[in-house]
NUBARO-354673 format. One record per residue (C-alpha): residue number from 1; x, y, z. Coordinates in steps of 0.001 Angstrom, whole numbers, plus 500000, padded with zeros to 6 digits. Example, Ala and Ser with C-alpha at 12.3 -4.5 7.8 and 13.67 -1.06 7.14 Angstrom:
<recs>
+-----+--------+--------+--------+
| seq |     px |     py |     pz |
+-----+--------+--------+--------+
|   1 | 512300 | 495500 | 507800 |
|   2 | 513670 | 498940 | 507140 |
+-----+--------+--------+--------+
</recs>
This chain:
<recs>
+-----+--------+--------+--------+
| seq |     px |     py |     pz |
+-----+--------+--------+--------+
|   1 | 795791 | 373633 | 717639 |
|   2 | 794324 | 376946 | 716854 |
|   3 | 792888 | 376805 | 713326 |
|   4 | 790400 | 374344 | 711606 |
|   5 | 793148 | 372858 | 709248 |
|   6 | 795030 | 371883 | 712239 |
|   7 | 792293 | 370126 | 713903 |
|   8 | 791404 | 368290 | 710489 |
|   9 | 795071 | 367212 | 710187 |
|  10 | 794775 | 365897 | 713877 |
|  11 | 791627 | 363815 | 713125 |
|  12 | 793011 | 362474 | 709952 |
|  13 | 796388 | 361184 | 711757 |
|  14 | 794398 | 359935 | 714525 |
|  15 | 792291 | 357846 | 712069 |
|  16 | 795155 | 356236 | 710386 |
|  17 | 796950 | 355360 | 713676 |
|  18 | 793623 | 353838 | 714884 |
|  19 | 793360 | 351758 | 711592 |
|  20 | 796818 | 350432 | 712060 |
|  21 | 796122 | 349495 | 715646 |
|  22 | 798420 | 351923 | 717383 |
|  23 | 795751 | 354149 | 719201 |
|  24 | 792111 | 354041 | 720058 |
|  25 | 789671 | 356264 | 718049 |
|  26 | 789076 | 359637 | 719622 |
|  27 | 785845 | 361718 | 719262 |
|  28 | 785377 | 365344 | 719028 |
|  29 | 782478 | 367217 | 720321 |
|  30 | 782535 | 370733 | 719097 |
|  31 | 780647 | 373838 | 720975 |
|  32 | 778963 | 376103 | 718661 |
|  33 | 777909 | 378493 | 721438 |
|  34 | 778710 | 379209 | 725077 |
|  35 | 776909 | 381725 | 727292 |
|  36 | 778506 | 382886 | 730552 |
|  37 | 776745 | 385001 | 733285 |
|  38 | 777868 | 385987 | 736716 |
|  39 | 777425 | 388466 | 739577 |
|  40 | 779274 | 389544 | 742683 |
|  41 | 778689 | 391614 | 745655 |
|  42 | 780910 | 393073 | 748573 |
|  43 | 780798 | 395053 | 751605 |
|  44 | 783294 | 396337 | 754109 |
|  45 | 782468 | 397758 | 757349 |
|  46 | 784253 | 400769 | 759069 |
|  47 | 786214 | 400642 | 762242 |
|  48 | 789256 | 398486 | 763561 |
|  49 | 787397 | 395153 | 762906 |
|  50 | 787226 | 395642 | 759147 |
|  51 | 784420 | 393059 | 758543 |
|  52 | 783948 | 392164 | 754892 |
|  53 | 781285 | 390072 | 753250 |
|  54 | 781398 | 388835 | 749631 |
|  55 | 778734 | 386947 | 747603 |
|  56 | 779455 | 385603 | 744070 |
|  57 | 777537 | 383723 | 741302 |
|  58 | 778681 | 382357 | 738123 |
|  59 | 776897 | 380143 | 735420 |
|  60 | 778398 | 378648 | 732148 |
|  61 | 776167 | 377146 | 729536 |
|  62 | 777731 | 375523 | 726661 |
|  63 | 775724 | 374233 | 723782 |
|  64 | 777791 | 371247 | 722089 |
|  65 | 777111 | 369436 | 718901 |
|  66 | 776068 | 366478 | 720725 |
|  67 | 774182 | 367521 | 723999 |
|  68 | 775139 | 370321 | 726467 |
|  69 | 777247 | 371116 | 729414 |
|  70 | 776290 | 373488 | 732294 |
|  71 | 778705 | 374727 | 735155 |
|  72 | 777306 | 376732 | 738120 |
|  73 | 779131 | 378060 | 741147 |
|  74 | 777771 | 380140 | 744012 |
|  75 | 779429 | 381138 | 747181 |
|  76 | 779750 | 383555 | 750181 |
|  77 | 782735 | 384751 | 752324 |
|  78 | 783132 | 386454 | 755485 |
|  79 | 786284 | 388117 | 756732 |
|  80 | 786999 | 389877 | 760084 |
|  81 | 790246 | 391560 | 761723 |
|  82 | 791281 | 390148 | 764950 |
|  83 | 793818 | 392833 | 766272 |
|  84 | 796366 | 394460 | 764121 |
|  85 | 797963 | 391265 | 762956 |
|  86 | 795119 | 388547 | 762791 |
|  87 | 792239 | 387774 | 760549 |
|  88 | 789701 | 385132 | 760654 |
|  89 | 787624 | 384155 | 757454 |
|  90 | 785106 | 381532 | 756632 |
|  91 | 783479 | 380612 | 753072 |
|  92 | 780995 | 378438 | 751802 |
|  93 | 780404 | 377465 | 748097 |
|  94 | 778515 | 375170 | 745773 |
|  95 | 779920 | 373741 | 742514 |
|  96 | 777286 | 372189 | 740189 |
|  97 | 777846 | 370458 | 736883 |
|  98 | 775230 | 369124 | 734463 |
|  99 | 776383 | 366901 | 731653 |
| 100 | 774228 | 364700 | 729475 |
| 101 | 771184 | 365262 | 731633 |
| 102 | 773394 | 364176 | 734769 |
| 103 | 773821 | 366718 | 737527 |
| 104 | 776625 | 366791 | 740212 |
| 105 | 776748 | 368907 | 743284 |
| 106 | 779998 | 369590 | 745152 |
| 107 | 779698 | 371581 | 748406 |
| 108 | 782898 | 373330 | 750005 |
| 109 | 783164 | 374791 | 753375 |
| 110 | 786462 | 376457 | 754793 |
| 111 | 787376 | 378309 | 757826 |
| 112 | 790901 | 380012 | 758095 |
| 113 | 793043 | 382000 | 760514 |
| 114 | 795598 | 384219 | 759195 |
| 115 | 798605 | 385844 | 761097 |
| 116 | 801082 | 388493 | 759954 |
| 117 | 804587 | 387762 | 761120 |
| 118 | 807057 | 390621 | 761268 |
| 119 | 809890 | 388120 | 761859 |
| 120 | 810740 | 384578 | 761230 |
| 121 | 809366 | 382313 | 764095 |
| 122 | 812129 | 380703 | 766119 |
| 123 | 811154 | 377212 | 764878 |
| 124 | 812214 | 378144 | 761475 |
| 125 | 815476 | 380046 | 762378 |
| 126 | 816524 | 378562 | 765834 |
| 127 | 819113 | 380001 | 767752 |
| 128 | 819272 | 383357 | 766110 |
| 129 | 817967 | 385907 | 768767 |
| 130 | 819022 | 389378 | 770073 |
| 131 | 817625 | 392444 | 771745 |
| 132 | 815987 | 395591 | 770802 |
| 133 | 816238 | 398652 | 773148 |
| 134 | 816003 | 402325 | 773327 |
| 135 | 814729 | 405389 | 775332 |
| 136 | 811736 | 407507 | 775257 |
| 137 | 812606 | 411250 | 775917 |
| 138 | 811341 | 414873 | 775710 |
| 139 | 812365 | 416362 | 772510 |
| 140 | 811522 | 419897 | 773222 |
| 141 | 813912 | 421219 | 770354 |
| 142 | 812478 | 418631 | 767862 |
| 143 | 815841 | 417122 | 767021 |
| 144 | 814762 | 413629 | 766459 |
| 145 | 817450 | 411938 | 768184 |
| 146 | 818420 | 410882 | 771785 |
| 147 | 821032 | 412943 | 773328 |
| 148 | 820613 | 412731 | 777043 |
| 149 | 817458 | 414741 | 777001 |
| 150 | 815013 | 414444 | 780040 |
| 151 | 813577 | 410836 | 780182 |
| 152 | 809985 | 409812 | 780080 |
| 153 | 809244 | 406902 | 782555 |
| 154 | 806247 | 404409 | 782548 |
| 155 | 805673 | 404639 | 778724 |
| 156 | 804298 | 401419 | 777294 |
| 157 | 806362 | 400007 | 774449 |
| 158 | 804927 | 397238 | 772193 |
| 159 | 807037 | 394653 | 770083 |
| 160 | 805067 | 393092 | 767147 |
| 161 | 801843 | 393661 | 769027 |
| 162 | 802290 | 390436 | 771233 |
| 163 | 805011 | 391643 | 773662 |
| 164 | 805036 | 394731 | 775838 |
| 165 | 807122 | 396623 | 778435 |
| 166 | 807516 | 399848 | 780205 |
| 167 | 810219 | 402384 | 780251 |
| 168 | 812204 | 402794 | 783662 |
| 169 | 812973 | 405837 | 785563 |
| 170 | 815784 | 406646 | 783010 |
| 171 | 813300 | 406303 | 779914 |
| 172 | 814940 | 403199 | 779038 |
| 173 | 813257 | 399994 | 777809 |
| 174 | 814393 | 396637 | 776170 |
| 175 | 813166 | 393468 | 774727 |
| 176 | 815424 | 390301 | 775044 |
| 177 | 815158 | 386987 | 773083 |
| 178 | 814074 | 388738 | 770003 |
| 179 | 814170 | 386621 | 766778 |
| 180 | 815877 | 387427 | 763643 |
| 181 | 814158 | 389427 | 761148 |
| 182 | 812079 | 392808 | 760935 |
| 183 | 810124 | 393988 | 763714 |
| 184 | 807434 | 396549 | 764687 |
| 185 | 808153 | 398682 | 767574 |
| 186 | 805762 | 401210 | 768790 |
| 187 | 805493 | 403692 | 771908 |
| 188 | 802124 | 403993 | 773535 |
| 189 | 802344 | 407386 | 774996 |
| 190 | 799382 | 408967 | 776819 |
| 191 | 799154 | 412568 | 778222 |
| 192 | 796400 | 415000 | 778964 |
| 193 | 798567 | 417741 | 777301 |
| 194 | 798864 | 417836 | 773377 |
| 195 | 802199 | 416328 | 771973 |
| 196 | 803555 | 414883 | 769034 |
| 197 | 806140 | 412152 | 768251 |
| 198 | 809389 | 413623 | 766814 |
| 199 | 810419 | 410111 | 765690 |
| 200 | 808649 | 407328 | 763836 |
| 201 | 806257 | 405453 | 766048 |
| 202 | 805637 | 402744 | 765062 |
| 203 | 808999 | 402033 | 763869 |
| 204 | 810576 | 399187 | 761945 |
| 205 | 813668 | 397546 | 763478 |
| 206 | 815976 | 394717 | 762869 |
| 207 | 817364 | 392446 | 765526 |
| 208 | 819949 | 394186 | 767849 |
| 209 | 818796 | 397618 | 767000 |
| 210 | 818361 | 400744 | 769019 |
| 211 | 814996 | 402433 | 768610 |
| 212 | 814345 | 405851 | 770366 |
| 213 | 811234 | 407731 | 770722 |
| 214 | 811041 | 411418 | 770874 |
| 215 | 808005 | 413403 | 772166 |
| 216 | 807400 | 417122 | 772076 |
| 217 | 804677 | 418560 | 773867 |
| 218 | 802795 | 421116 | 771722 |
| 219 | 803748 | 424216 | 773817 |
| 220 | 804872 | 427661 | 772951 |
| 221 | 807715 | 429047 | 770835 |
| 222 | 809753 | 432096 | 770274 |
| 223 | 811431 | 432708 | 766925 |
| 224 | 812899 | 435939 | 765604 |
| 225 | 815969 | 437586 | 763848 |
| 226 | 819044 | 439684 | 764716 |
| 227 | 819368 | 442296 | 762095 |
| 228 | 821737 | 444961 | 761418 |
| 229 | 820175 | 448567 | 760622 |
| 230 | 820166 | 447658 | 756909 |
| 231 | 817806 | 444739 | 757634 |
| 232 | 820469 | 442178 | 757013 |
| 233 | 820738 | 439253 | 759341 |
| 234 | 823791 | 438833 | 761510 |
| 235 | 825275 | 435496 | 761876 |
| 236 | 826701 | 433585 | 764761 |
| 237 | 825308 | 435800 | 767600 |
| 238 | 824426 | 434224 | 770851 |
| 239 | 820815 | 434651 | 772077 |
| 240 | 819744 | 434259 | 775529 |
| 241 | 816064 | 433486 | 776532 |
| 242 | 815176 | 434353 | 780256 |
| 243 | 812069 | 433292 | 781803 |
| 244 | 809880 | 435195 | 784411 |
| 245 | 807394 | 433962 | 787053 |
| 246 | 807673 | 430228 | 787542 |
| 247 | 810521 | 430138 | 784853 |
| 248 | 812589 | 432848 | 786653 |
| 249 | 814709 | 430738 | 788704 |
| 250 | 815732 | 428266 | 785776 |
| 251 | 819097 | 429184 | 783711 |
| 252 | 818712 | 430956 | 780542 |
| 253 | 818418 | 429030 | 777310 |
| 254 | 820887 | 429861 | 774529 |
| 255 | 820943 | 429348 | 770781 |
| 256 | 822937 | 430932 | 767941 |
| 257 | 821657 | 432706 | 764875 |
| 258 | 821840 | 431130 | 761528 |
| 259 | 823452 | 432532 | 758307 |
| 260 | 819959 | 434842 | 757746 |
| 261 | 820192 | 435928 | 761585 |
| 262 | 817329 | 433621 | 762593 |
| 263 | 816999 | 431935 | 766019 |
| 264 | 814213 | 429925 | 767743 |
| 265 | 813318 | 428570 | 771171 |
| 266 | 811003 | 425662 | 771298 |
| 267 | 808817 | 423683 | 773884 |
| 268 | 808237 | 426853 | 776193 |
| 269 | 805571 | 427105 | 778902 |
| 270 | 803004 | 429868 | 778912 |
| 271 | 804464 | 433098 | 780476 |
| 272 | 806503 | 436265 | 779766 |
| 273 | 810156 | 435781 | 778549 |
| 274 | 813003 | 438287 | 777771 |
| 275 | 815386 | 437952 | 774918 |
| 276 | 818917 | 439508 | 774917 |
| 277 | 822096 | 438863 | 773098 |
| 278 | 825730 | 438386 | 774204 |
| 279 | 828081 | 441144 | 773202 |
| 280 | 831061 | 439072 | 773094 |
| 281 | 829402 | 436834 | 770276 |
| 282 | 828976 | 439696 | 767747 |
| 283 | 831417 | 439859 | 764830 |
| 284 | 833757 | 442852 | 764502 |
| 285 | 832138 | 446063 | 763048 |
| 286 | 829092 | 446553 | 765203 |
| 287 | 828074 | 449180 | 767774 |
| 288 | 827670 | 447224 | 771015 |
| 289 | 826534 | 450060 | 773222 |
| 290 | 822723 | 449895 | 774468 |
| 291 | 822341 | 446422 | 772943 |
| 292 | 818442 | 445782 | 772892 |
| 293 | 816494 | 443461 | 775075 |
| 294 | 813003 | 442502 | 773997 |
| 295 | 810133 | 441237 | 775821 |
| 296 | 807324 | 438836 | 774435 |
| 297 | 804574 | 436748 | 775909 |
| 298 | 804176 | 433021 | 774933 |
| 299 | 800983 | 431106 | 774475 |
| 300 | 800757 | 427620 | 773407 |
| 301 | 800099 | 427247 | 769657 |
| 302 | 800928 | 430831 | 768861 |
| 303 | 804552 | 431464 | 767865 |
| 304 | 805947 | 434712 | 769335 |
| 305 | 808269 | 436760 | 766778 |
| 306 | 810986 | 438900 | 767951 |
| 307 | 813460 | 441205 | 766075 |
| 308 | 816502 | 442747 | 767718 |
| 309 | 818309 | 445473 | 765666 |
| 310 | 822178 | 446383 | 766120 |
| 311 | 823865 | 449024 | 764241 |
| 312 | 826831 | 448409 | 761766 |
| 313 | 829563 | 450556 | 761828 |
| 314 | 830326 | 452048 | 758312 |
| 315 | 832758 | 454944 | 757128 |
| 316 | 834063 | 456296 | 754036 |
| 317 | 837469 | 458072 | 753985 |
| 318 | 839734 | 459294 | 751044 |
| 319 | 842004 | 462062 | 749935 |
| 320 | 841662 | 464973 | 747608 |
| 321 | 844507 | 466113 | 745486 |
| 322 | 845365 | 468748 | 742921 |
| 323 | 848082 | 469318 | 740172 |
| 324 | 850405 | 471956 | 740996 |
| 325 | 851979 | 473384 | 737886 |
| 326 | 854670 | 475284 | 739836 |
| 327 | 856115 | 472000 | 741262 |
| 328 | 854974 | 469945 | 738184 |
| 329 | 853320 | 467275 | 740363 |
| 330 | 850147 | 466146 | 742184 |
| 331 | 849896 | 467584 | 745740 |
| 332 | 847246 | 467179 | 748505 |
| 333 | 844536 | 469843 | 748796 |
| 334 | 843964 | 471046 | 752397 |
| 335 | 840742 | 472853 | 753463 |
| 336 | 838645 | 471765 | 750497 |
| 337 | 834913 | 471291 | 751309 |
| 338 | 833702 | 467623 | 750685 |
| 339 | 829965 | 466739 | 750941 |
| 340 | 827780 | 463646 | 751103 |
| 341 | 825018 | 464908 | 748923 |
| 342 | 822173 | 462659 | 749853 |
| 343 | 822866 | 462730 | 753564 |
| 344 | 823705 | 466559 | 753571 |
| 345 | 826975 | 465802 | 755526 |
| 346 | 830024 | 468158 | 754990 |
| 347 | 833586 | 468225 | 756088 |
| 348 | 836766 | 469767 | 755061 |
| 349 | 840081 | 467890 | 754175 |
| 350 | 842987 | 468275 | 756571 |
| 351 | 846575 | 469306 | 755882 |
| 352 | 847141 | 466167 | 753931 |
| 353 | 843967 | 466348 | 751905 |
| 354 | 842121 | 463662 | 753799 |
| 355 | 838461 | 463391 | 754608 |
| 356 | 836309 | 461140 | 756961 |
| 357 | 832565 | 460324 | 757112 |
| 358 | 831478 | 458175 | 760059 |
| 359 | 828186 | 456442 | 761163 |
| 360 | 826875 | 456031 | 757651 |
| 361 | 823935 | 454022 | 756602 |
| 362 | 824078 | 451401 | 753868 |
| 363 | 823452 | 452585 | 750192 |
| 364 | 824719 | 454660 | 747184 |
| 365 | 825947 | 458231 | 747741 |
| 366 | 827630 | 460922 | 745755 |
| 367 | 830694 | 462606 | 747029 |
| 368 | 831109 | 466156 | 746115 |
| 369 | 834510 | 468346 | 746163 |
| 370 | 834198 | 471933 | 745700 |
| 371 | 837225 | 473530 | 744387 |
| 372 | 837626 | 476985 | 742728 |
| 373 | 834066 | 477260 | 741915 |
| 374 | 833713 | 473873 | 740425 |
| 375 | 832160 | 470719 | 741591 |
| 376 | 833813 | 467398 | 741304 |
| 377 | 831666 | 464369 | 741952 |
| 378 | 832166 | 460553 | 742347 |
| 379 | 829854 | 457792 | 743554 |
| 380 | 830544 | 455408 | 746510 |
| 381 | 828566 | 452221 | 747560 |
| 382 | 828315 | 451470 | 751326 |
| 383 | 827367 | 448055 | 751700 |
| 384 | 824760 | 446575 | 754268 |
| 385 | 827279 | 445170 | 756775 |
| 386 | 830127 | 446686 | 758540 |
| 387 | 832360 | 448477 | 756211 |
| 388 | 835524 | 450998 | 756494 |
| 389 | 836097 | 452245 | 752992 |
| 390 | 839344 | 454083 | 752582 |
| 391 | 840493 | 454202 | 749052 |
| 392 | 838261 | 457152 | 747755 |
| 393 | 840847 | 459259 | 745817 |
| 394 | 839708 | 462516 | 744130 |
| 395 | 841435 | 464862 | 741743 |
| 396 | 840077 | 468201 | 741988 |
| 397 | 841998 | 469500 | 738804 |
| 398 | 844971 | 472026 | 738994 |
| 399 | 845760 | 475012 | 741043 |
+-----+--------+--------+--------+
</recs>
């Protein structure tokens, strides 16, 4: 019932049924006014224990047509964390009612211990158990995956914060009789050197999963570029890193440059290193005489940058011809002067009218052919990469 008309209809129907003896009369006590008041306070501490205290108070005073009704509640709660997965809580409260001058008080005290499960307990799903295993390894390249890298032995591994083991000499660990469900696996690595995880720790895993933990010590690194003389990166070049001092006896580390010519070496000890390239790894079209070798000093936390430049081989060739009216056809023009205007380079055509310019930089240039006191010009674009442009055909007019 939501309206006075519906309430009046109910009273009328009830009176009729009571007169006929089908039901007992009912009484309706209306509440013209109701006043509610309340207050609450909470406090939470810092740190792992995360203590919480809460206080609350509520009072409801209802004025009825016949008398009054009052409800009062007050309580205090305390919550504290025990480890990562357990909480203990205690509460005390009082519930008081006053109706028609009669007061009733009900105290309530409770203590509870809560535990967060990361898997279904064995008594709920009996018989479904498996294994969780993996490796802890040095991930100097920050690959984030295990691929037979050097192992880290003696590292504590925790399962759901209630089981623990340590890695063996091969960096391997395993937990057997693991119940069905989602579990929390965490590596507790400790070191006097700065380090960071390259994989998740803690990690979530199902039963029968492999969970590997990669660790990269915050050491030095070298990155750089292999560029041609136009500043364009050279792809697929093998770069070697040679150490000195304590690292001198170690075999060189190698990487290949990416599409932009970039390379990097991570996880390096402090010291001096030399960086060189393998000539056989260069693509065609580069001058491989006197390839550069760079020297750099590595310190932890300060990446060293290296750039190695190699010259791209570029040339422009073509042919100059004229129209011979006596023969009524176009013929080659030997001995003509051909110049590259911007580079101040000059050559003469041979007996077949051919010309050639070698060892050119990248850019746009103007070819000028001088014949019978006149200059004939044409433009040529030399790209940043290796190039052998041969189709420059110039008609110098008629002779």
